[in-house]
C-alpha positions as CSV (number, residue, x, y, z in Angstrom):
1,M,-17.2,-8.1,2.4
2,R,-14.8,-10.7,2.2
3,L,-11.0,-10.3,1.6
4,L,-10.1,-12.7,-1.4
5,K,-6.5,-11.7,-1.9
6,L,-4.1,-9.0,-0.3
7,T,-1.0,-8.2,-2.3
8,L,2.0,-6.2,-1.1
9,N,4.8,-4.7,-3.1
10,N,7.6,-2.8,-1.4
11,F,5.4,-2.1,1.7
12,K,7.3,-1.5,4.9
13,G,10.1,-3.7,4.0
14,I,8.1,-6.6,2.4
15,K,9.3,-6.5,-1.4
16,S,6.7,-8.9,-2.7
17,F,4.0,-10.8,-0.7
18,V,0.6,-12.3,-1.8
19,L,-1.9,-13.3,0.9
20,D,-4.6,-15.5,-1.2
21,T,-7.5,-16.2,1.4
22,R,-9.7,-17.4,-1.3
23,G,-12.7,-15.8,1.1
24,G,-11.8,-18.2,4.0
25,N,-10.8,-17.2,7.2
26,V,-6.9,-16.6,8.0
27,S,-4.8,-16.6,10.9
28,A,-1.2,-15.1,10.8
29,Y,1.4,-16.8,13.3
30,G,5.1,-16.2,13.6
31,D,7.9,-14.7,15.4
32,N,8.2,-11.1,16.3
33,A,9.2,-8.7,13.5
34,T,8.0,-11.3,10.9
35,G,5.3,-9.3,9.1
36,K,2.0,-10.1,10.8
37,T,1.5,-6.2,11.9
38,T,2.7,-5.3,8.4
39,L,-0.3,-7.3,6.7
40,F,-2.8,-5.7,9.2
41,D,-1.1,-2.3,8.5
42,A,-1.3,-2.8,4.5
43,F,-4.9,-3.8,4.7
44,N,-5.7,-0.8,7.0
45,W,-3.7,1.7,4.9
46,L,-5.6,0.3,1.7
47,L,-9.1,1.0,3.5
48,F,-8.4,3.8,5.8
49,D,-5.0,5.5,5.2
50,K,-3.9,4.6,8.7
51,D,-1.9,1.7,10.4
52,S,-2.7,-0.7,12.9
53,S,-2.2,1.7,15.7
54,N,-4.9,4.1,14.1
55,K,-2.0,6.8,12.9
56,K,-2.2,8.5,9.3
57,D,1.7,9.4,9.6
58,F,3.6,6.1,9.7
59,Q,6.3,4.8,7.8
60,I,5.6,2.5,4.7
61,K,8.6,2.9,2.9
62,T,11.2,0.0,2.6
63,L,14.4,0.9,4.2
64,D,17.9,-0.8,3.6
65,A,20.1,-2.4,6.1
66,S,21.1,0.9,8.0
67,G,17.7,2.2,8.2
68,Q,17.9,4.5,5.3
69,V,14.8,4.8,2.6
70,L,15.5,3.3,-0.6
71,H,14.7,5.8,-3.2
72,G,12.7,5.4,-6.6
73,L,10.4,2.4,-5.3
74,S,6.6,2.1,-5.7
75,H,4.9,1.0,-2.7
76,E,1.8,-0.7,-3.4
77,V,-1.3,-2.6,-1.6
78,E,-3.8,-4.0,-3.6
79,G,-6.7,-5.9,-2.0
80,V,-9.6,-7.9,-4.1
81,F,-13.1,-8.3,-2.1
82,A,-16.1,-10.2,-2.7
83,T,-19.1,-8.2,-2.0
84,S,-22.2,-8.6,-4.3
85,K,-19.7,-8.9,-6.7
86,V,-15.6,-9.1,-6.9
87,I,-13.8,-5.5,-6.7
88,T,-10.0,-4.8,-6.7
89,L,-8.8,-1.8,-5.0
90,R,-5.1,-0.6,-5.0
91,K,-3.3,2.3,-3.7
92,V,0.3,3.1,-4.8
93,Y,2.4,5.6,-2.9
94,A,5.7,6.9,-4.9
95,E,8.2,9.5,-4.7
96,K,8.1,12.5,-7.0
97,W,11.2,13.9,-8.7
98,T,11.3,16.7,-10.6
99,K,14.0,18.0,-13.1
100,K,14.0,21.7,-13.1
101,R,14.9,23.4,-16.5
102,G,18.7,23.6,-16.8
103,S,19.4,21.0,-14.0
104,V,21.2,17.8,-14.9
105,K,19.9,16.0,-11.6
106,A,16.1,15.5,-10.8
107,E,15.3,16.9,-7.1
108,F,13.0,15.2,-4.5
109,T,9.7,17.3,-4.6
110,G,7.3,15.1,-2.6
111,H,5.0,11.9,-2.6
112,T,2.0,11.2,-4.7
113,T,-0.7,8.5,-3.7
114,D,-2.8,6.8,-6.8
115,Y,-6.2,4.9,-6.3
116,F,-7.8,2.6,-8.5
117,I,-11.0,1.0,-8.3
118,D,-11.0,-2.4,-10.7
119,G,-7.8,-1.0,-12.4
120,V,-9.2,2.5,-13.1
121,P,-7.4,5.5,-11.7
122,V,-9.8,7.4,-9.5
123,Q,-9.3,10.6,-7.5
124,K,-8.9,10.2,-3.7
125,K,-12.5,11.5,-3.0
126,E,-14.1,8.9,-5.2
127,Y,-12.0,6.1,-3.8
128,D,-12.8,7.1,-0.2
129,A,-16.6,7.4,-1.2
130,F,-16.7,4.0,-2.7
131,I,-15.2,2.6,0.1
132,I,-17.7,4.1,2.6
């Protein structure tokens, strides 16, 4: 399996980034804290629900300058891969806000993770089975 393209949106502070490998080898160079590990974290999260340190519980949300979570953003990673055919995998992590009856303001009630294979929404179980 070859990675053709990796796209990040609002992932660990990266607003928007596209790594277009065209199936070739890629080396990431840069100073500390410039996003090299974030690219690897995005790749691992897309495929294995873990970061580069093999942790399932890690922060993927975008933070503001004071370290507070920016609410209302969808955090997305999409990978285009070449196998015997070209496939696209995408995961979207978002906050779930619920407005209770009679309430004016919506309340944060958790998170959702949506999974897509070639643009088609699928359940986590189907997504995981496809990757394995």
